[in-house]
C-alpha positions in Angstrom: -70.9 -288.3 27.5 -67.5 -289.6 26.4 -68.1 -292.9 28.2 -71.5 -293.2 26.6 -70.0 -292.4 23.2 -67.3 -295.0 23.6 -69.8 -297.6 24.9 -72.1 -296.9 21.9 -69.2 -297.1 19.5 -68.1 -300.5 20.9 -71.6 -301.9 20.5 -71.9 -300.6 16.9 -68.4 -301.8 15.9 -69.1 -305.3 17.5 -72.3 -305.5 15.5 -70.4 -304.5 12.4 -67.8 -307.2 13.0 -70.6 -309.8 13.3 -72.0 -308.7 9.9 -68.5 -308.8 8.4 -68.0 -312.3 9.7 -71.1 -313.4 7.7 -69.5 -312.0 4.6 -66.6 -314.4 5.1 -68.7 -317.4 5.8 -69.2 -317.1 9.6 -72.4 -318.4 11.0 -72.5 -316.8 14.5 -76.2 -315.8 15.0 -76.8 -315.6 11.2 -79.9 -317.8 11.0 -81.1 -316.5 14.4 -81.1 -312.9 13.2 -83.3 -313.4 10.2 -87.1 -313.0 10.5 -89.3 -316.0 9.5 -93.0 -316.4 8.8 -95.2 -318.6 10.9 -94.0 -321.7 9.0 -90.4 -321.0 9.7 -89.6 -319.8 6.2 -87.2 -316.8 6.1 -88.7 -313.6 4.9 -85.2 -312.1 4.3 -82.4 -313.8 2.4 -79.5 -311.4 2.5 -76.6 -311.8 0.2 -73.0 -311.4 1.4 -73.0 -307.9 -0.1 -76.0 -307.0 2.0 -74.1 -308.1 5.1 -71.0 -306.1 4.0 -73.1 -302.9 3.5 -74.7 -303.3 6.9 -71.3 -304.1 8.5 -69.8 -301.0 6.9 -72.6 -298.9 8.1 -72.5 -300.1 11.6 -68.7 -299.8 11.8 -68.9 -296.3 10.3 -71.5 -295.3 12.9 -69.3 -296.7 15.6 -66.3 -294.6 14.3 -68.6 -291.6 14.2 -69.2 -291.8 17.9 -65.4 -292.1 18.6 -64.8 -289.0 16.4 -67.7 -287.2 18.2 -66.2 -288.0 21.6 -62.7 -286.8 20.5 -61.1 -290.2 20.7 -60.3 -290.1 17.0 -59.1 -286.6 16.1 -61.0 -285.7 12.9 -62.4 -282.3 12.2 -65.8 -282.9 10.8 -68.0 -279.9 10.0 -70.4 -279.1 12.8 -73.4 -279.6 10.5 -72.2 -283.1 9.7 -71.9 -284.0 13.4 -75.3 -282.5 14.1 -77.2 -284.2 11.2 -75.4 -287.6 11.5 -75.8 -287.4 15.3 -79.6 -287.4 14.8 -79.8 -289.7 11.8 -78.1 -292.6 13.6 -80.5 -292.7 16.6 -83.5 -292.2 14.2 -82.5 -295.3 12.2 -82.3 -297.4 15.3 -85.5 -296.0 16.7 -87.3 -296.9 13.5 -85.8 -300.4 13.6 -87.0 -300.8 17.2 -90.5 -299.7 16.2 -90.4 -302.0 13.2 -92.4 -302.6 10.1 -95.4 -304.0 12.0 -95.3 -307.5 10.7 -92.0 -309.3 11.4 -89.6 -307.0 13.2 -89.8 -304.4 16.0 -91.9 -303.9 19.1 -95.1 -303.6 17.2 -94.7 -306.7 15.0 -97.7 -309.0 14.5 -95.7 -312.2 14.0 -94.3 -312.7 17.5 -94.2 -316.4 18.3 -91.5 -317.5 15.9 -87.9 -318.1 17.2 -86.9 -314.8 15.5 -89.9 -313.0 16.9 -89.1 -314.1 20.4 -85.5 -313.1 20.0 -86.4 -309.8 18.4 -88.7 -309.0 21.3 -86.2 -309.9 24.0 -82.9 -308.8 22.4 -82.8 -307.2 18.9 -85.5 -304.5 19.3 -84.4 -303.5 22.9 -80.8 -303.3 21.7 -81.9 -301.0 18.9 -83.9 -298.9 21.3 -80.9 -298.6 23.7 -78.7 -297.6 20.8 -81.2 -295.0 19.8 -81.6 -293.6 23.4 -77.8 -293.5 23.8 -77.5 -291.5 20.6 -80.3 -289.1 21.6 -78.7 -288.6 25.1 -75.4 -287.8 23.4 -77.1 -285.3 21.1 -79.1 -283.6 23.9 -75.9 -283.3 26.1 -74.3 -280.9 23.5 
């Protein structure tokens, strides 16, 4: 499970770095990662602070899995490891399922550029992150 934890942490930290790049003016996949309605108008208009919060969360989740694997020696209470270990995959499973209109596997608006990308990349990635987290928890 150490390899899976390290792989998961690398994915999460990479996603965190992408979000932090947006805080500092980067544009890599920024527009492509925002849902739009059928007319191409964004339905989310995140501020830099929003990207910073998400980037911090993703990076923290990545560090959690490095701590959980013993790569970073930090003694967290077992209850924290247990709860956070289930909270993270739950968040990503909910994201993969979506809000039934613009994001997730069960979205109604599927034919926008974001919708296509979400179906092929974003939602499957969230599901994989969730499954990795669940596997790590079940292996304990």
